[in-house]
C-alpha angles and dihedrals in degrees: 000000000000114000108233097175126033118174126166138180096357113185134181132171129188104197109308093341120098103216093175128017129183094336113168138154142141133231126201135209109289092009127127113209119191128209103204123190145108126281111290094025094121101263097126094040087052097051091042087061092044091053092047092245095116127042111240124219093217144352135056138266127199122180119187090348096306127104118247130207137141093279099051118099113168095047092056090067087082090065131078109194121197108187128202091247115072113254101194136110110244095207095054123078120246090259093048091050091053093046091050095052091042089058090050086055088055094241121169111259095236093044092048094053092055093042092052091057091049092049093048087056094049094050092042096239102115092113091053097042093114097047125100110253092230085075093055126104118245090259093053092050088050090053091049090051088055091049092055089055091051099048098093095044097246120202088222124036114195117200120188111199094318097179101050113133098000130126120260093255094053091042091056090048091053092049092049090051090053091050090052092051095053089047088057091054103261118143110235131197109195125184120195144145092211110101093199091057094053091048092051101043113023127088088193133010134206114207108217128189133158091002098304135096105242096186140339138196142097118318091260092048091051098047090054085067089068093055093228128134133208117275120214118195113197115193102208150157128213138042094356099166098058090040093052089049090053091047091051087063094054111110109256095027115120098182139352119194136170121242131177103294102007152350128296115209125188111204140169094232117011097194093057095045102039096087091053090048091053090048091051091051093047091051089059092045092250115157114221110216099174142359125210124181122195118188130186110255140202090266086064090048093051092050091048093050100040107023092235138080120267094246094049 
């Protein structure tokens, strides 16, 4: 996998306050990397340095093989930056906004016309392309903001909290658009304080708090830090005791115990073991009424690493 973004040892101080300290990670082609942390954790400061919008006090940034800082110009063409604050003109239509920013990018007129149509499709605004954006909902404006960042086909798309303050329908549309982009091979850097967004979108996650990366990895790698296993609750009728004893012998099962109305099983990976648990129940003529799987999540990881809840 080609490394589109490489940053290391990023550092930024504002007076005596260390806003970012020793932040570093890489993102490959087609990978979505999430910076997960509460407001004020250093997410926006980090990506501002990565995009060359804010001078860093230390560290290095390379995008598509070229170094980035506040003075570089050509290398920044590889980046599409979508800030938290909306960067659109309310008196222009969605199409006019895209054309305007495409011209700022220096895109060929014919190429831009076709690309605008493609982007409108991706952000699901084709049917509202001719409407002034002051008539748009907050979620539609956010989607147009993303579309502007996509126009010039960047190698790296940087999204800073793109779903803040939007309605559930628009939020889902934004998340679906991001999933589509990574499927098409774009590298995506996604900052959020919503655990469920990081779990849905991100191939790897960096947990950031107080300006430092506390841990990074896939969801599965991170939850192992908590030392918790999956819990499977089987609502069942029948000979529960012998079925639980059989389940306890299934590879990957840590414990299996009977409770009032079913069997509770603690396992390493529920998805891999569940078919064997069902077979063990069937062999004892146990009827399974319901299956509920509870997995440790990134919220639990954040609490374990920082001693506080993600929203604090």
